[in-house]
C-alpha positions, -999 to +999 in steps of 0.1 A: +000+000+000+012+035-009+008+060+020+016+097+016+041+102+044+076+117+046+100+094+026+122+088+057+093+072+074+078+055+044+109+033+039+109+022+075+072+016+079+064+000+045+060-034+062+033-019+084+015-003+054+016-037+037+002-056+067-034-068+067-043-048+098-033-016+081-055-023+051-084-028+075-075+004+093-074+023+061-108+010+051-122+020+085-107+055+083-119+061+048-154+050+058-154+073+088-141+104+070-165+097+041-196+095+063-190+117+094-168+146+106-134+134+118-102+150+130-076+160+121-082+170+085-073+141+063-043+158+049-028+162+084-032+126+097+006+121+093+016+157+100+038+146+130+059+125+106+060+150+078+072+178+100+098+157+118+118+134+094+134+103+110+169+116+106+161+148+125+142+132+154+156+139+189+126+139+212+093+119+212+063+132+232+035+106+234-002+116+235-033+094+233-060+108+210-064+138+187-086+167+200-121+160+189-137+195+187-138+217+156-106+234+144-084+220+172-065+189+159-036+194+135-020+160+136+004+168+164-002+157+200-012+184+225-010+210+196-039+232+183-040+253+152-032+290+153-059+311+167-076+282+186-080+286+224-055+265+244-070+233+258-064+228+296-035+203+291-017+226+267-022+255+291-005+235+318+024+225+295+031+261+288+029+269+325+055+242+332+078+256+305+074+290+320+082+278+355+111+255+343+128+277+317+113+311+322+100+313+287+068+334+282+035+318+274+033+319+236+005+335+215-001+304+195-010+269+206+005+253+176+035+231+184+046+229+148+078+249+158+087+220+181+081+194+154+104+213+130+132+211+156+130+173+158+102+166+183+079+138+172+045+148+186+029+113+184-006+104+193-012+067+199-044+070+178-041+093+148-078+100+140-110+106+160-147+112+153-159+147+161-171+151+197-163+114+205-131+110+224-115+076+218-139+067+190-111+054+167-093+034+193-089-003+188-089-002+150-052-006+144-036+028+151-021+016+183-003-013+166+010+012+140+023+037+165+038+009+186+058+000+155+069+036+151+082+037+186+100+003+181+118+017+150+129+048+168+141+029+199+160+003+179+175+025+151+184+056+170+204+064+201+200+091+228+164+100+220+144+116+248+110+100+253+086+121+273+058+100+288+031+119+306+005+097+324+000+060+328-012+054+292+020+068+276+042+052+302+027+018+295+030+023+257+067+032+261+075+005+286+097-015+263+122+013+255+158+006+265+167+031+292+204+024+287+201+037+252+176+065+256+164+089+282+129+083+296+112+113+313+079+101+330+055+120+352+018+127+358-003+139+328-007+177+323-045+173+324-061+195+352-071+162+368-035+152+375-012+181+368-008+189+405+001+153+412+036+155+397+034+172+363+041+207+376+077+209+387+088+179+367+114+200+348+111+178+318+119+206+294+152+215+310+161+179+317+155+171+280+177+199+268+205+190+293+205+155+280+206+166+243+235+190+250+254+163+269+251+141+237+262+168+213+227+177+201+211+211+197+186+218+225+149+224+217+137+260+219+106+253+238 
């Protein structure tokens, strides 16, 4: 199967695209997008990969589901399109960056600027039906994104994996901690942010690690 995705990812993931489960997943996604409103826009389903080629990848942030309200999702976890109000988790991410690094809260909630610096903003499930959180779970996306993480963990060294919340930590549980840095804490959701997300210093810890391995830090 031919999938429109950055060539650096296409060559690594072709065996997934050719697998029976991905064919079923593609049929499901086409049916959903053809009959109801889904997010992100079809052309941005693989946005995280297109903005962060494999060779440039330095950091992975794992999310769960795309935002499911109009105009929010742009194919990057936790990110919203320019001009869209910041969801609560994103507000808390910006608060932690401000507290950790002293950077001002940005005007835009788009994290495209992170992706272009080598941060893969990967949701476990890449599509969702409007107003229905989790509606595309269990259709094959999780198997696909597990394979993505496996390729990164096996083929690269000294990647920072940022895992917020139990779901992300479980999904990244197999990553070799001798080969990569794992930063894990509570999720930035208002339900859990005060139970260990605020004050985790993940953004400075990430940059310290990148610098120590001769890599350019991220301008968060």
